[in-house]
C-alpha positions as CSV (number, residue, x, y, z in Angstrom):
1,F,-5.7,-28.2,-13.3
2,P,-3.1,-28.0,-16.1
3,S,-5.5,-26.1,-18.3
4,Q,-5.9,-23.3,-15.8
5,T,-4.0,-20.1,-16.7
6,V,-1.4,-18.6,-14.4
7,T,-3.6,-15.5,-14.1
8,G,-6.7,-17.6,-13.1
9,N,-4.6,-19.5,-10.6
10,F,-3.3,-16.3,-9.2
11,A,-6.8,-14.8,-8.9
12,K,-8.2,-18.0,-7.2
13,V,-5.5,-18.0,-4.5
14,I,-5.9,-14.2,-3.8
15,H,-9.7,-14.5,-3.7
16,G,-9.5,-17.4,-1.3
17,L,-7.4,-15.5,1.4
18,N,-9.2,-14.7,4.6
19,A,-8.6,-13.3,7.9
20,N,-8.5,-16.9,9.6
21,Q,-5.3,-17.4,7.7
22,L,-3.6,-14.4,9.6
23,T,-1.3,-16.0,12.2
24,D,-0.1,-14.2,15.2
25,Q,3.2,-13.9,13.7
26,I,1.6,-12.4,10.4
27,I,-0.4,-10.0,12.4
28,Q,2.5,-8.8,14.6
29,R,4.7,-8.4,11.5
30,S,2.0,-6.6,9.7
31,K,1.5,-4.1,12.5
32,R,5.3,-3.5,12.7
33,M,5.4,-2.9,9.0
34,I,2.3,-0.5,9.1
35,L,3.7,1.3,12.0
36,D,7.0,1.9,10.3
37,T,5.4,2.9,7.0
38,L,3.3,5.5,8.9
39,G,6.4,6.8,10.5
40,V,8.5,7.0,7.5
41,G,5.4,8.7,5.7
42,L,5.1,11.3,8.3
43,L,8.7,12.1,8.0
44,G,8.4,12.3,4.3
45,T,5.7,14.9,4.4
46,S,8.5,17.4,5.0
47,T,10.4,16.7,1.9
48,E,10.4,19.0,-1.2
49,V,9.0,16.3,-3.5
50,C,6.0,15.7,-1.3
51,H,5.4,19.3,-1.1
52,K,5.4,19.5,-4.9
53,V,2.9,16.6,-5.3
54,T,0.7,17.9,-2.6
55,Q,0.6,21.4,-4.4
56,Y,-0.1,19.7,-7.7
57,S,-2.9,17.5,-6.3
58,K,-4.7,20.6,-4.7
59,I,-6.6,21.0,-8.1
60,Y,-8.4,17.7,-7.5
61,S,-11.6,17.3,-5.7
62,S,-14.5,15.0,-5.2
63,D,-17.4,14.2,-2.9
64,L,-15.1,11.3,-1.5
65,S,-12.1,12.4,0.3
66,S,-9.3,11.0,2.3
67,T,-6.6,12.4,4.6
68,I,-3.3,13.7,3.5
69,W,-0.9,12.6,6.3
70,G,0.4,15.4,8.4
71,H,-2.2,17.8,7.1
72,L,-5.3,17.8,9.4
73,D,-7.2,20.3,7.4
74,F,-6.4,19.0,3.9
75,R,-8.2,16.0,2.1
76,L,-8.1,14.8,-1.5
77,P,-10.0,12.2,-3.6
78,P,-8.8,8.8,-2.5
79,L,-6.6,8.3,-5.6
80,Y,-4.6,11.4,-5.0
81,A,-4.5,10.9,-1.4
82,A,-2.9,7.5,-1.8
83,F,-0.6,9.1,-4.5
84,V,0.6,11.9,-2.2
85,N,0.9,9.6,1.0
86,G,2.8,7.1,-1.3
87,V,5.2,9.9,-2.4
88,A,5.7,10.7,1.2
89,V,6.5,7.3,2.4
90,H,9.0,6.7,-0.4
91,S,10.6,10.2,-0.6
92,M,13.0,9.6,2.2
93,D,13.9,5.9,0.8
94,F,13.7,4.4,4.3
95,D,10.6,2.4,3.7
96,D,10.7,-1.5,4.0
97,T,12.2,-3.5,1.1
98,W,12.8,-7.1,0.1
99,H,14.4,-9.1,-2.7
100,P,13.7,-8.9,-5.6
101,A,14.0,-5.1,-5.0
102,T,10.5,-3.5,-4.0
103,H,9.1,-1.4,-1.4
104,P,5.8,-3.2,-0.6
105,S,4.3,-1.3,2.2
106,G,4.8,2.1,0.7
107,A,2.7,1.0,-2.3
108,V,-0.1,-0.8,-0.4
109,L,-0.6,1.1,2.8
110,P,-1.4,4.6,1.4
111,A,-4.0,3.0,-1.0
112,L,-5.6,0.9,1.8
113,I,-6.0,3.8,4.1
114,A,-7.2,6.2,1.4
115,L,-9.8,3.6,0.3
116,S,-10.9,2.7,3.9
117,E,-11.5,6.3,4.6
118,A,-13.7,6.7,1.6
119,F,-16.1,3.9,2.7
120,P,-19.5,5.1,4.0
121,Q,-19.7,5.0,7.9
122,K,-21.9,2.1,7.8
123,K,-19.5,0.0,5.9
124,K,-16.2,0.8,7.7
125,I,-13.9,-2.2,7.8
126,S,-12.4,-3.8,11.0
127,G,-8.8,-3.6,11.9
128,L,-8.6,-7.3,11.1
129,D,-9.9,-6.6,7.5
130,L,-7.3,-3.8,7.2
131,L,-4.6,-6.3,8.0
132,L,-5.9,-8.9,5.6
133,A,-6.1,-6.4,2.8
134,F,-2.6,-5.2,3.7
135,N,-1.3,-8.8,3.4
136,V,-3.2,-9.4,0.2
137,G,-1.5,-6.4,-1.3
138,I,1.9,-7.6,-0.1
139,E,1.2,-11.0,-1.5
140,V,0.0,-9.7,-4.9
141,Q,3.1,-7.5,-5.1
142,G,5.4,-10.4,-4.2
143,R,3.7,-12.9,-6.6
144,L,3.9,-10.3,-9.5
145,L,7.5,-9.8,-9.0
146,H,8.1,-13.5,-8.7
147,F,6.5,-13.9,-12.1
148,S,8.4,-10.9,-13.6
149,R,11.5,-11.6,-15.8
150,E,12.4,-7.9,-15.3
151,A,12.6,-8.3,-11.4
152,R,15.3,-11.1,-11.7
153,N,18.9,-10.5,-10.8
154,I,18.3,-6.8,-10.0
155,P,21.4,-6.6,-7.7
156,K,23.6,-8.2,-10.4
157,R,22.5,-5.7,-13.1
158,Y,23.4,-2.6,-10.9
């Protein structure tokens, strides 16, 4: 429909995605991206910047909590767990990237894991649901970058 807004069309596409659309190739690629992100994130927990945000975040608490990677005895509210784990992923700057310049998994995976841990036990999501959410997050990020004038020609500007 020509009268439909870009935002409305974008939301309709994202809302319409389901696990049946995940091909074997997408599933395998996603698992590889997730494993890579977890590995880089665990390595990143040893960086100075990660130690600083971990210490800063200790002031926050809530009834809901999520794991801080590399710290079995330390949990934070999901928002701060996602923040600390995202910093860990990107602190070494080895996380995945694409053009236009972005690091998709480092922004998406820590948030998904933190949220999934916060769900009540009876509402836990399946592995396939996690893969779908991961791919929706990557798709949203890619489409937002595609629509952004700021993201165009980044390599030429630097």
